[in-house]
C-alpha positions as a Markdown table, in Angstrom:
| # | Residue | x | y | z |
|---|---|---|---|---|
| 1 | Met | 23.3 | 6.7 | -7.1 |
| 2 | Val | 21.2 | 3.6 | -7.5 |
| 3 | Ser | 18.7 | 5.2 | -9.8 |
| 4 | Ala | 21.3 | 7.0 | -11.9 |
| 5 | Tyr | 23.1 | 3.6 | -12.4 |
| 6 | Leu | 19.9 | 1.8 | -13.3 |
| 7 | Leu | 18.8 | 4.5 | -15.7 |
| 8 | Arg | 22.2 | 4.8 | -17.4 |
| 9 | His | 21.7 | 1.9 | -19.8 |
| 10 | Ser | 18.9 | -0.6 | -20.5 |
| 11 | Leu | 21.2 | -3.5 | -19.5 |
| 12 | Ala | 22.4 | -2.0 | -16.2 |
| 13 | Gln | 19.7 | -4.0 | -14.3 |
| 14 | Ala | 21.4 | -7.2 | -15.5 |
| 15 | Val | 24.9 | -6.2 | -14.5 |
| 16 | Tyr | 26.0 | -6.6 | -10.8 |
| 17 | Asn | 27.9 | -3.5 | -9.7 |
| 18 | Pro | 29.9 | -4.3 | -6.5 |
| 19 | Leu | 30.6 | -0.6 | -5.9 |
| 20 | Leu | 26.8 | -0.1 | -5.3 |
| 21 | Ser | 26.1 | -3.2 | -3.2 |
| 22 | Arg | 25.7 | -1.2 | 0.0 |
| 23 | Ser | 23.6 | 1.5 | -1.7 |
| 24 | Phe | 21.2 | -1.2 | -3.1 |
| 25 | Glu | 21.0 | -2.8 | 0.4 |
| 26 | Tyr | 20.2 | 0.6 | 1.9 |
| 27 | Val | 17.5 | 1.4 | -0.7 |
| 28 | Val | 15.8 | -2.0 | -0.4 |
| 29 | Asn | 15.9 | -2.0 | 3.4 |
| 30 | Arg | 14.5 | 1.5 | 3.6 |
| 31 | Gln | 11.7 | 0.6 | 1.3 |
| 32 | Leu | 10.8 | -2.5 | 3.3 |
| 33 | Glu | 11.0 | -0.5 | 6.5 |
| 34 | Glu | 8.7 | 2.2 | 5.1 |
| 35 | Phe | 6.2 | -0.5 | 4.0 |
| 36 | His | 6.2 | -1.8 | 7.6 |
| 37 | Arg | 5.8 | 1.7 | 9.0 |
| 38 | Leu | 2.8 | 2.4 | 6.7 |
| 39 | Tyr | 1.0 | -0.9 | 6.9 |
| 40 | Gly | 2.1 | -2.3 | 10.3 |
| 41 | Glu | 3.3 | -5.6 | 8.7 |
| 42 | Glu | 6.0 | -7.0 | 6.5 |
| 43 | Ala | 5.5 | -6.9 | 2.8 |
| 44 | Ala | 4.1 | -10.3 | 1.7 |
| 45 | Arg | 4.6 | -9.5 | -2.0 |
| 46 | Ile | 7.4 | -7.6 | -3.9 |
| 47 | Asp | 6.8 | -6.0 | -7.2 |
| 48 | Gly | 9.4 | -3.3 | -8.0 |
| 49 | His | 8.5 | -0.4 | -10.3 |
| 50 | His | 9.8 | -1.3 | -13.8 |
| 51 | His | 10.8 | -4.7 | -12.3 |
| 52 | Met | 13.8 | -3.2 | -10.6 |
| 53 | His | 13.5 | -5.8 | -7.8 |
| 54 | Leu | 14.9 | -8.2 | -10.4 |
| 55 | Ser | 18.2 | -6.3 | -10.8 |
| 56 | Ala | 21.4 | -8.2 | -10.4 |
| 57 | Asn | 22.4 | -6.2 | -7.3 |
| 58 | Val | 19.1 | -7.0 | -5.6 |
| 59 | Leu | 19.1 | -10.7 | -6.5 |
| 60 | Leu | 22.8 | -11.5 | -6.0 |
| 61 | Gly | 22.7 | -9.4 | -2.8 |
| 62 | Lys | 19.9 | -11.6 | -1.5 |
| 63 | Leu | 18.0 | -8.4 | -0.5 |
| 64 | Leu | 14.5 | -9.7 | -0.9 |
| 65 | Pro | 13.0 | -11.4 | 2.2 |
| 66 | Glu | 13.0 | -15.2 | 1.8 |
| 67 | Gly | 9.5 | -16.7 | 1.4 |
| 68 | Thr | 7.9 | -13.5 | 0.0 |
| 69 | Ile | 5.9 | -13.6 | -3.2 |
| 70 | Val | 8.0 | -11.9 | -5.9 |
| 71 | Arg | 6.8 | -10.8 | -9.3 |
| 72 | Arg | 8.7 | -12.9 | -11.8 |
| 73 | Asn | 9.9 | -11.8 | -15.3 |
| 74 | Phe | 7.5 | -11.4 | -18.1 |
| 75 | Ser | 6.8 | -14.7 | -19.8 |
| 76 | Phe | 7.5 | -15.1 | -23.5 |
| 77 | Arg | 7.4 | -18.0 | -25.9 |
| 78 | Ala | 10.0 | -18.7 | -28.7 |
| 79 | Gly | 10.0 | -16.0 | -31.3 |
| 80 | Glu | 8.6 | -13.2 | -29.0 |
| 81 | Lys | 12.1 | -12.4 | -27.7 |
| 82 | Asn | 15.5 | -13.6 | -28.7 |
| 83 | Ser | 16.8 | -16.8 | -27.1 |
| 84 | Val | 19.4 | -15.0 | -24.9 |
| 85 | Asn | 16.7 | -12.8 | -23.5 |
| 86 | Arg | 14.4 | -15.7 | -22.8 |
| 87 | Phe | 17.3 | -17.8 | -21.3 |
| 88 | Tyr | 18.3 | -14.9 | -18.9 |
| 89 | Arg | 14.6 | -14.5 | -17.8 |
| 90 | Lys | 14.2 | -18.2 | -17.1 |
| 91 | Phe | 17.5 | -18.3 | -15.3 |
| 92 | Ile | 16.5 | -15.4 | -13.0 |
| 93 | Asp | 13.0 | -16.9 | -12.4 |
| 94 | Arg | 14.5 | -20.3 | -11.5 |
| 95 | Arg | 16.8 | -18.6 | -9.0 |
| 96 | Leu | 13.9 | -16.6 | -7.6 |
| 97 | Ala | 11.8 | -19.7 | -7.2 |
| 98 | Lys | 14.3 | -21.3 | -4.9 |
| 99 | Lys | 13.6 | -18.8 | -2.1 |
| 100 | His | 10.4 | -17.0 | -3.1 |
| 101 | Arg | 6.9 | -17.8 | -4.2 |
| 102 | Leu | 6.1 | -17.0 | -7.9 |
| 103 | Val | 3.1 | -17.3 | -10.1 |
| 104 | Asp | 3.6 | -19.7 | -13.0 |
| 105 | Phe | 3.4 | -17.1 | -15.8 |
| 106 | Phe | 3.4 | -13.3 | -16.0 |
| 107 | Phe | 2.1 | -11.4 | -19.1 |
| 108 | Ser | 1.4 | -7.9 | -20.1 |
| 109 | Leu | -2.2 | -7.4 | -21.3 |
| 110 | Pro | -1.1 | -5.4 | -24.5 |
| 111 | Pro | -0.8 | -6.0 | -27.3 |
| 112 | Leu | -4.5 | -6.8 | -27.6 |
| 113 | Glu | -4.0 | -7.9 | -31.2 |
| 114 | Pro | -3.7 | -10.6 | -32.5 |
| 115 | Val | -6.5 | -12.1 | -30.4 |
| 116 | Ser | -4.8 | -15.5 | -30.7 |
| 117 | Arg | -2.1 | -14.1 | -28.3 |
| 118 | Leu | -4.7 | -13.4 | -25.6 |
| 119 | Glu | -6.4 | -16.8 | -26.3 |
| 120 | Arg | -3.1 | -18.6 | -25.7 |
| 121 | Ile | -2.4 | -16.6 | -22.5 |
| 122 | Phe | -5.9 | -17.3 | -21.1 |
| 123 | Ser | -5.7 | -21.0 | -22.1 |
| 124 | Leu | -2.7 | -21.3 | -19.8 |
| 125 | Ala | -4.9 | -20.1 | -16.9 |
| 126 | Arg | -6.8 | -23.4 | -17.1 |
| 127 | Gln | -3.7 | -25.2 | -15.8 |
| 128 | Phe | -1.5 | -22.6 | -14.2 |
| 129 | Val | -1.6 | -19.5 | -12.0 |
| 130 | Leu | -0.8 | -16.5 | -14.1 |
| 131 | Glu | -0.6 | -12.8 | -13.5 |
| 132 | Leu | -1.7 | -10.3 | -16.1 |
| 133 | Glu | -0.3 | -6.8 | -15.8 |
| 134 | Thr | -2.6 | -4.0 | -16.9 |
| 135 | His | -2.6 | -0.3 | -16.9 |
| 136 | Pro | -6.2 | 0.8 | -16.8 |
| 137 | Ile | -5.1 | 4.5 | -17.1 |
| 138 | Asn | -4.5 | 3.5 | -20.8 |
| 139 | Ser | -7.9 | 4.0 | -22.5 |
| 140 | Val | -7.6 | 0.9 | -24.7 |
| 141 | Glu | -6.8 | -1.4 | -21.8 |
| 142 | His | -9.6 | 0.3 | -19.7 |
| 143 | Arg | -12.2 | -0.4 | -22.4 |
| 144 | Phe | -11.0 | -4.0 | -22.7 |
| 145 | Leu | -11.2 | -4.5 | -18.9 |
| 146 | Thr | -14.6 | -2.8 | -18.3 |
| 147 | Gly | -16.4 | -3.1 | -21.6 |
| 148 | Gly | -16.9 | -6.9 | -21.4 |
| 149 | Glu | -14.1 | -7.9 | -23.8 |
| 150 | Ile | -12.1 | -9.6 | -21.1 |
| 151 | Gln | -15.1 | -11.7 | -20.1 |
| 152 | Arg | -15.6 | -12.8 | -23.7 |
| 153 | Cys | -11.9 | -13.8 | -23.9 |
| 154 | Ile | -11.7 | -15.7 | -20.7 |
| 155 | Gly | -15.1 | -17.5 | -21.0 |
| 156 | Asp | -15.8 | -19.5 | -17.8 |
| 157 | Leu | -12.4 | -18.7 | -16.2 |
| 158 | Lys | -12.6 | -16.9 | -12.9 |
| 159 | Ile | -10.5 | -13.8 | -12.1 |
| 160 | Ala | -9.1 | -14.2 | -8.6 |
| 161 | Pro | -10.5 | -11.6 | -6.2 |
| 162 | Arg | -7.0 | -11.2 | -4.6 |
| 163 | Tyr | -3.5 | -12.0 | -5.5 |
| 164 | Val | -3.0 | -15.8 | -5.2 |
| 165 | Val | 0.1 | -18.0 | -5.6 |
| 166 | Ser | -0.1 | -21.7 | -5.6 |
| 167 | Leu | 1.8 | -23.5 | -2.8 |
| 168 | Gln | 4.4 | -25.6 | -4.6 |
């Protein structure tokens, strides 16, 4: 029921459905229990496929364990998305930050052009903690990551050897 609801419309994730609150609770709890069964510990970081951990039912139902690291919404600057979209994402991220740990910014690696976009993103990493989502199965991204292009773009910046969130 949960997946059918979320896949029905692109905005379904943003709309709280009280009829599915128990189903969402069940799904999230089972996933957290399965993580614990497989790894012998609680999940320290939550990153839902297609960002479904940010759905209204999950957030308003307070289903994510408090204090965990949670992947925030994608970060966009003015002009990259409409103002309502950016406002909604900021609202959700502010809410998340009250009970969870987040990186400062979250970007998708593509598009790789214009280069100025990547330069802007990497310049933020000099002052903030940012996460860059990549899909190395994509040949263009794989070449960027393994062919030295990323090193040319980041210069003297270091890529963290593990997932790191600043203590705020």
